[in-house]
C-alpha positions as CSV (number, residue, x, y, z in Angstrom):
1,X,-22.9,-11.2,53.5
2,X,-23.8,-8.9,50.5
3,X,-21.0,-6.6,49.5
4,X,-22.9,-4.4,47.0
5,X,-26.4,-3.9,45.9
6,X,-25.6,-4.9,42.3
7,X,-26.5,-8.5,41.6
8,X,-23.6,-10.8,40.7
9,X,-25.3,-11.8,37.4
10,X,-24.7,-8.3,35.9
11,X,-20.9,-8.6,36.5
12,X,-20.8,-12.0,35.0
13,X,-22.8,-10.9,32.0
14,X,-20.5,-7.9,31.5
15,X,-17.4,-10.1,31.7
16,X,-18.8,-12.6,29.2
17,X,-19.7,-9.8,26.8
18,X,-16.3,-8.3,27.1
19,X,-14.6,-11.6,26.4
20,X,-16.9,-12.3,23.5
21,X,-16.1,-8.9,22.0
22,X,-12.4,-9.5,22.4
23,X,-12.6,-12.9,20.7
24,X,-14.7,-11.4,17.9
25,X,-12.1,-8.7,17.3
26,X,-9.2,-11.1,17.3
27,X,-11.0,-13.4,14.9
28,X,-11.8,-10.5,12.6
29,X,-8.2,-9.4,12.7
30,X,-6.9,-12.9,11.9
31,X,-9.3,-13.1,9.0
32,X,-8.3,-9.7,7.5
33,X,-4.5,-10.2,7.8
34,X,-4.2,-12.5,4.7
35,X,-6.3,-10.0,2.7
36,X,-4.0,-7.2,3.8
37,X,-0.8,-9.1,3.0
38,X,-2.2,-10.0,-0.5
39,X,-3.1,-6.4,-1.1
40,X,0.4,-5.2,-0.2
41,X,2.0,-7.9,-2.4
42,X,-0.3,-6.8,-5.3
43,X,0.7,-3.1,-4.9
44,X,4.4,-4.0,-4.9
45,X,3.9,-6.0,-8.1
46,X,2.2,-3.1,-9.8
47,X,4.9,-0.7,-8.7
48,X,7.5,-3.1,-10.1
49,X,5.8,-3.3,-13.5
50,X,5.2,0.5,-13.7
51,X,8.8,1.3,-12.7
52,X,10.2,-1.2,-15.3
53,X,8.0,0.3,-18.0
54,X,9.2,3.8,-17.1
55,X,12.8,2.6,-17.2
56,X,12.3,1.0,-20.6
57,X,10.6,4.1,-22.0
58,X,13.5,6.4,-20.7
59,X,16.1,4.1,-22.3
60,X,14.2,4.1,-25.6
61,X,13.9,7.8,-25.5
62,X,17.7,8.2,-24.9
63,X,18.4,5.8,-27.8
64,X,16.1,7.9,-30.1
65,X,17.8,11.1,-29.0
66,X,21.2,9.6,-29.7
67,X,20.1,8.4,-33.1
68,X,18.7,11.8,-34.0
69,X,21.9,13.6,-33.0
70,X,24.0,11.0,-34.8
71,X,21.9,11.8,-37.9
72,X,22.6,15.5,-37.6
73,X,19.1,16.4,-36.4
74,X,18.9,19.0,-33.7
75,X,16.9,17.7,-30.7
76,X,14.8,20.3,-28.9
77,X,15.3,20.9,-25.2
78,X,13.2,18.7,-22.9
79,X,10.6,21.2,-21.6
80,X,9.5,18.9,-18.8
81,X,12.9,19.5,-17.1
82,X,13.7,22.9,-15.7
83,X,17.2,24.1,-16.5
84,X,19.3,26.6,-14.7
85,X,20.7,28.2,-17.9
């Protein structure tokens, strides 16, 4: 008894193709995950370095301002910061 006019081989080929595509996609994802994790770790390291350099520069700037004020030198207003005065 034939249920449909479509031969059975087309259905089998379609299923095999779908499974092969799924396996390929999962394999590619597994191969890319370590690369993605390394990239995220590298970005975090760069942010840590940049943030530390910024903190060090701000501390040094405060020390210089303090030294200038202690020496009686007027320090100009920081124009990068808006004031409500």
